[in-house]
C-alpha positions as CSV (number, residue, x, y, z in Angstrom):
1,X,0.1,0.2,0.0
2,X,1.5,2.9,-0.8
3,X,1.8,6.2,2.2
4,X,0.9,9.1,0.7
5,X,1.0,12.9,2.5
6,X,0.0,15.6,0.7
7,X,1.1,19.4,1.4
8,X,-0.2,22.4,-0.9
9,X,0.7,26.2,-0.6
10,X,0.0,29.1,-2.5
11,X,2.2,28.6,-5.4
12,X,4.1,24.7,-3.7
13,X,2.3,21.8,-4.4
14,X,4.1,19.2,-1.7
15,X,3.4,15.5,-1.1
16,X,5.3,12.3,-0.1
17,X,5.1,9.2,-1.2
18,X,7.5,5.6,-1.8
19,X,9.6,7.9,0.5
20,X,10.4,11.5,-2.0
21,X,9.6,14.2,-0.8
22,X,8.0,15.8,-4.4
23,X,7.9,19.7,-4.9
24,X,5.7,21.2,-7.7
25,X,6.5,24.7,-8.2
26,X,2.7,26.1,-8.8
27,X,1.9,29.4,-10.5
28,X,1.2,28.3,-14.1
29,X,-0.5,31.4,-14.7
30,X,3.1,32.7,-14.3
31,X,4.9,29.9,-16.0
32,X,5.8,29.6,-12.0
33,X,8.2,32.3,-12.0
34,X,9.1,33.1,-8.2
35,X,7.3,36.4,-6.4
36,X,9.2,35.9,-2.9
37,X,6.6,34.2,-0.7
38,X,7.0,31.5,-3.4
39,X,10.7,31.8,-2.7
40,X,10.7,31.5,1.1
41,X,7.8,28.5,0.5
42,X,10.2,26.9,-1.1
43,X,13.2,27.1,1.3
44,X,10.7,25.3,3.7
45,X,9.6,23.0,1.6
46,X,12.7,21.8,1.4
47,X,13.8,22.1,4.8
48,X,11.3,19.8,5.7
49,X,12.2,17.8,3.5
50,X,16.0,17.5,4.9
51,X,14.6,17.2,8.3
52,X,12.1,14.6,7.5
53,X,13.5,10.7,7.3
54,X,10.2,9.9,5.9
55,X,11.5,11.5,3.0
56,X,15.1,9.4,1.4
57,X,14.9,11.6,-2.1
58,X,13.5,15.0,-3.5
59,X,11.7,15.4,-6.3
60,X,11.2,19.2,-8.3
61,X,9.3,20.0,-11.4
62,X,7.0,22.6,-12.8
63,X,3.0,22.8,-13.1
64,X,1.6,23.7,-16.9
65,X,3.9,24.2,-19.6
66,X,6.5,25.9,-18.3
67,X,8.6,24.8,-15.7
68,X,10.3,28.1,-14.0
69,X,11.0,31.8,-16.1
70,X,12.8,32.2,-13.2
71,X,12.3,36.2,-11.6
72,X,8.7,37.8,-12.0
73,X,9.8,41.2,-13.0
74,X,5.8,42.1,-12.6
75,X,7.9,42.5,-8.7
76,X,11.2,43.1,-8.8
77,X,11.1,46.6,-10.6
78,X,8.8,47.8,-7.4
79,X,10.8,49.6,-5.2
80,X,7.9,48.9,-2.7
81,X,7.5,45.0,-3.0
82,X,11.4,44.2,-2.7
83,X,15.2,45.3,-4.6
84,X,17.8,43.2,-6.3
85,X,19.9,42.7,-3.5
86,X,17.8,41.0,-1.0
87,X,16.0,39.0,-4.3
88,X,19.3,37.6,-4.4
89,X,20.4,37.1,-1.0
90,X,17.3,35.9,0.8
91,X,15.3,34.4,-2.1
92,X,17.9,32.2,-4.6
93,X,20.7,32.0,-2.5
94,X,19.2,29.9,0.4
95,X,17.6,27.7,-2.2
96,X,20.6,26.8,-4.0
97,X,22.2,27.0,-0.9
98,X,19.9,24.1,0.7
99,X,19.8,22.0,-3.0
100,X,23.2,20.8,-2.7
101,X,23.8,20.8,1.4
102,X,20.5,18.3,1.7
103,X,22.9,15.4,1.9
104,X,19.9,13.5,0.7
105,X,19.4,12.9,-4.1
106,X,17.4,15.3,-6.0
107,X,16.2,15.2,-9.3
108,X,14.6,18.0,-11.5
109,X,12.4,16.6,-13.9
110,X,12.6,20.1,-16.1
111,X,8.3,20.2,-18.3
112,X,8.4,23.0,-19.6
113,X,11.1,26.8,-20.1
114,X,14.0,27.0,-17.6
115,X,14.8,30.7,-17.2
116,X,17.4,32.6,-15.6
117,X,17.2,32.0,-12.3
118,X,14.7,29.0,-13.4
119,X,17.2,27.6,-15.4
120,X,20.3,28.0,-12.8
121,X,17.5,25.9,-10.0
122,X,17.8,23.1,-12.3
123,X,21.5,22.9,-13.3
124,X,22.0,23.0,-8.7
125,X,20.8,19.9,-8.0
126,X,22.0,16.3,-8.6
127,X,20.5,14.7,-11.3
128,X,18.6,17.0,-14.1
129,X,16.1,15.0,-16.5
130,X,14.1,17.2,-19.1
131,X,11.4,16.8,-22.0
132,X,12.6,17.5,-25.8
133,X,10.4,20.7,-26.0
134,X,12.6,22.4,-23.2
135,X,14.2,25.0,-23.7
136,X,17.0,26.5,-21.6
137,X,18.1,29.8,-20.5
138,X,20.1,32.1,-20.0
139,X,17.3,35.4,-20.0
140,X,19.9,37.7,-17.9
141,X,21.6,39.0,-20.5
142,X,18.2,40.7,-22.4
143,X,18.0,42.7,-19.9
144,X,21.3,43.5,-18.6
145,X,21.2,41.2,-15.1
146,X,24.5,38.9,-14.3
147,X,23.6,35.6,-13.9
148,X,22.5,34.3,-10.6
149,X,21.7,31.8,-8.2
150,X,24.7,29.9,-8.9
151,X,24.5,30.0,-12.6
152,X,28.1,31.8,-13.1
153,X,29.4,28.1,-10.4
154,X,28.0,25.4,-11.9
155,X,27.4,25.9,-15.7
156,X,31.3,27.1,-16.6
157,X,31.7,23.7,-14.8
158,X,29.0,21.6,-16.5
159,X,30.0,22.1,-20.2
160,X,33.1,24.7,-19.6
161,X,33.9,28.4,-20.0
162,X,34.3,28.9,-23.7
163,X,29.7,27.1,-24.0
164,X,28.9,29.0,-20.7
165,X,30.6,31.9,-21.8
166,X,28.3,32.5,-25.1
167,X,25.5,30.9,-23.5
168,X,25.0,33.9,-20.7
169,X,26.2,36.2,-23.2
170,X,23.8,35.8,-26.1
171,X,21.4,34.9,-24.0
172,X,20.5,31.2,-26.2
173,X,18.2,28.8,-25.8
174,X,19.4,25.1,-25.3
175,X,17.1,22.8,-26.2
176,X,16.6,19.7,-24.5
177,X,18.9,17.3,-26.4
178,X,21.8,19.8,-26.9
179,X,21.5,20.6,-23.5
180,X,22.2,16.5,-22.7
181,X,24.3,17.1,-25.3
182,X,27.2,19.4,-23.5
183,X,26.7,18.5,-20.2
184,X,24.4,20.3,-18.8
185,X,21.7,17.4,-18.1
186,X,21.6,14.0,-17.3
187,X,19.1,12.9,-19.7
188,X,16.9,14.6,-22.4
189,X,13.4,12.6,-22.3
190,X,9.9,12.5,-24.8
191,X,8.1,14.6,-23.2
192,X,5.3,12.4,-22.6
193,X,7.2,10.3,-20.2
194,X,9.2,12.5,-17.9
195,X,7.0,12.6,-15.0
196,X,7.4,8.6,-15.2
197,X,11.2,8.7,-15.8
198,X,12.6,11.9,-13.4
199,X,10.0,11.2,-10.9
200,X,10.8,7.2,-11.0
201,X,14.6,7.2,-10.7
202,X,13.8,9.7,-7.6
203,X,11.9,6.1,-6.2
204,X,14.2,4.0,-7.6
205,X,17.3,6.5,-5.3
206,X,15.2,6.8,-2.9
207,X,14.8,2.5,-2.1
208,X,18.9,2.8,-2.4
209,X,21.4,3.6,0.9
210,X,20.8,7.1,0.6
211,X,23.2,7.4,3.4
212,X,25.6,6.5,2.0
213,X,24.6,8.6,-2.0
214,X,23.9,12.0,0.8
215,X,28.0,12.1,1.2
216,X,28.7,10.5,-1.8
217,X,27.3,14.3,-2.7
218,X,29.5,16.1,0.2
219,X,32.6,14.3,-1.3
220,X,31.5,16.0,-5.2
221,X,30.5,19.6,-3.2
222,X,34.0,19.7,-2.1
223,X,35.4,18.2,-5.4
224,X,35.0,21.7,-7.1
225,X,37.6,23.3,-4.9
226,X,39.9,21.1,-3.3
227,X,43.6,19.5,-5.0
228,X,43.9,15.1,-5.0
229,X,45.8,15.2,-1.7
230,X,43.1,17.2,0.0
231,X,39.9,15.3,-1.6
232,X,42.0,11.2,-1.5
233,X,42.3,12.7,2.0
234,X,38.3,13.2,2.9
235,X,37.5,10.4,1.0
236,X,39.3,8.5,3.7
237,X,37.1,10.4,5.5
238,X,34.2,9.9,4.8
239,X,35.2,6.0,3.9
240,X,35.3,6.0,7.0
241,X,31.5,7.1,8.0
242,X,30.0,4.9,5.6
243,X,30.8,2.1,6.9
244,X,30.1,2.8,10.4
245,X,26.9,3.0,8.6
246,X,23.2,0.8,8.9
247,X,23.0,0.3,4.5
248,X,26.9,-0.8,4.2
249,X,25.7,-3.4,7.6
250,X,22.8,-4.5,5.2
251,X,24.4,-4.8,2.1
252,X,27.6,-6.8,3.2
253,X,25.3,-9.1,5.0
254,X,22.2,-9.5,2.2
255,X,25.3,-9.7,-0.6
256,X,26.6,-12.7,1.6
257,X,23.2,-13.8,2.3
258,X,22.0,-13.9,-2.0
259,X,18.8,-12.1,-0.8
260,X,18.2,-8.5,-1.5
261,X,18.7,-5.2,0.2
262,X,16.6,-3.5,2.5
263,X,18.0,-0.1,3.1
264,X,17.3,3.1,5.7
265,X,19.0,6.1,4.2
266,X,21.0,5.3,7.9
């Protein structure tokens, strides 16, 4: 029997099913562009996913035709609402930091256009899968801004400095298949198969030894800034930590007993 827990905020839908915390951006009439409360709601849902032991993996997608068009510009240009400093510092930076800090696998199913901060949110997830019709757009240069939400950090690391610079300067569309070929995302799939494939991957990961996967994520984050010697030393330290987990013991025992393991993420 499937256990489902559903909750909703005005701009974010959330449910827990099969060990997956499913977060759906929900302003379809505005292409899921962010306003202040929506950013705070997403942060709250990510915090809940991190704290809840029932959530073994996280899945992020969008409602409607778009994944996320970035910032709602009507709010951004209204000085009585907020300013760019607050938008970056209070809305987007905390979201990206959570995506990288939470030691659980985070899968993104990009169901439609991902532009500006929406594109960079998708790229900050651990594994990103997009429908074939999806376009990724570094739209910032079109209005005289710089790529934020970790874009200048992750995109050149994913595709190289030259391609990242060109996409950020020109604001060209990159379709999902091209994004896959250049290493921007993990996989492009048929639009009608996206939710099945991407959510299915999240459900598969939720049954795996997610404590070890979280430790792997920590190592991947550190690898961007460590020397080889530092990374080898850290692997030694973290491997020792992984070897003390329930899931390691269960995996070894299951192998020796010739049975399927039952992992707990502990």
